[in-house]
N, C-alpha and C positions, 0 to 999 in steps of 0.2 A: 539139779541144772538154774540154773539161773528161770528166774517167769520170763523176760522177754524172748531168750530162746524157746521155751516152751514154749509162748504163745507163736513162733516164728515158728514153728513144726506146725504145731494146729493150722495154718494159715497154708502152706505147705499141701500139707493130707488133704484139706479142703478141696485147692485147687488142684492139686490130683486128681481124685475123685472127680470133682466135674469135667476135664480135658477129659476122663476116662471114659462116659459117659459121652461127650460131643464126637473123641474120636480115637478108638484104642491105640495107635499108634504115638501122638502125639502124650497122649496119657501115660504111658506106658513111660515115654520121654521123661515127663515129670513126676513118675514113682521114683522112678532109678535119680534124678536127683536128691528127692525128698530121702530116698533110705542112704544116700553122698553127706546129707543136710544130719541123719541118726548119727552118723556112723560117726561125724566130725565132733558133735556132739562128745560123743561117751568119751573119745583120745580128748576132748578140751578137759573131760574133767578127769579124766584120768593122770595128764599134765599138771593138773592145778597145786602148788604147794609146794614144787617139786626140787631143792635145793643140789646142785652138778659139779663138786668137787674134782677137779682137776692137777690131777701134779706133772711137773714139764722142767728139767734137765734146764739151765740157763745153756746158755751157748758157751760160758770159759769152763762150765764143770765145776765149778766152785759155787754156787747153789740152787736152791730147789724151788723154784713157784706154783705157786697153788692157788687156783681160783675158781670163785663161783659163775658155772656158765651155765646154771639152774634159772630158773623164776623165783624163787623165794632165799628167804636168808638160812645160813645155816647155821648151827649152833650145837656146842660141845664136840666140837671138832678133834676128835685124839689123831695122830702120827706117829707111825712105828719106822722108822727110816733101817731096814736090815739089811746087811750086813752092818752096820755100825755105830746099832748099839745104842742112836739117837728115839727117844722118843719125848714127845713134844704134848699142849692142847691150846686150841688154838679158840676166843674166846665165843666169837664172833663173822664170820665171812657173810659181810649181803651180796648183792646181786653183782656179776660184773668186777668184785672185788679180789683182789691181786696179797697176798702175803707169802714173803721173800726172807725163807731161814740158807743163812748163809754160812756153807762150812772153812774150817778155818784153810784146807787143803783142798784141793782135787782129787776128782774118784771117776772110776772107770765108767762101774754099775753098780746099781744098788733096788732094793723092791722096796716099794713105799705101802704101804696098807693106812688106809685112814677108813676111818668111824665118823658119822657123826649125828644129827636130824633135823630135822624140820620144825616148822612152831608148834606143828599136831604132836610132838613126840613120836614120831617114826623114825626108826632109825634105820642107816645106810651102811653099807660100810662098800669103799671098790679097791682094789686092789693094782698097782700100776709096777712098771718093770721099767728103770729110767737106764739107759746106758750114752755112756759120752761118744763112741764109735758108729753111731747109728742104727744100734740093733735096740728097735723095739716091739710091744706087742700092739699097738696101734689096729683095729679091728675096724677093717672099711667101711662094711655094712653096720655096724653100731652104730645103735640111733642116741643122736642129739643128748637128749634128755630122756629119762630112763622113764617108760612103756609100758602101760598094762603090768603094774608091778614087777617091770622086771628088776631084778638082782636084787629087789629089799631085802636085809639081813631077819631074819626072821627073829622074835623074839624070846 
């Protein structure tokens, strides 16, 4: 955790204890705010340096678009498109950068498997089911970026 964030947490804890001595209710509220700050620090630390590559089928169904929606650059990206026996590598996708892979014809459905790594050589993999007919495997409750080592590839 950053030094400034630790100082902020220390000050919040001291204020919580002082308010607890003065009034137990106000001190309890301050302590709950302190706990929320600690939890947000853990989440911030866990979500740091995580690339998140998404794959989507373009409207005309003749291309697949890969976009890095994470907060770090993705390196050594390997893509496999099934059942079309297409495999290729993308060397680098920076934050919010896109890469377009064009097919020669329209495709109706495809399974896209992506593996990539971050700057610290941590490996990640994702699988997407793409369909031109509107069916998809989008999960509404899935976090925007992987939290708490969510679906991190084992070495």
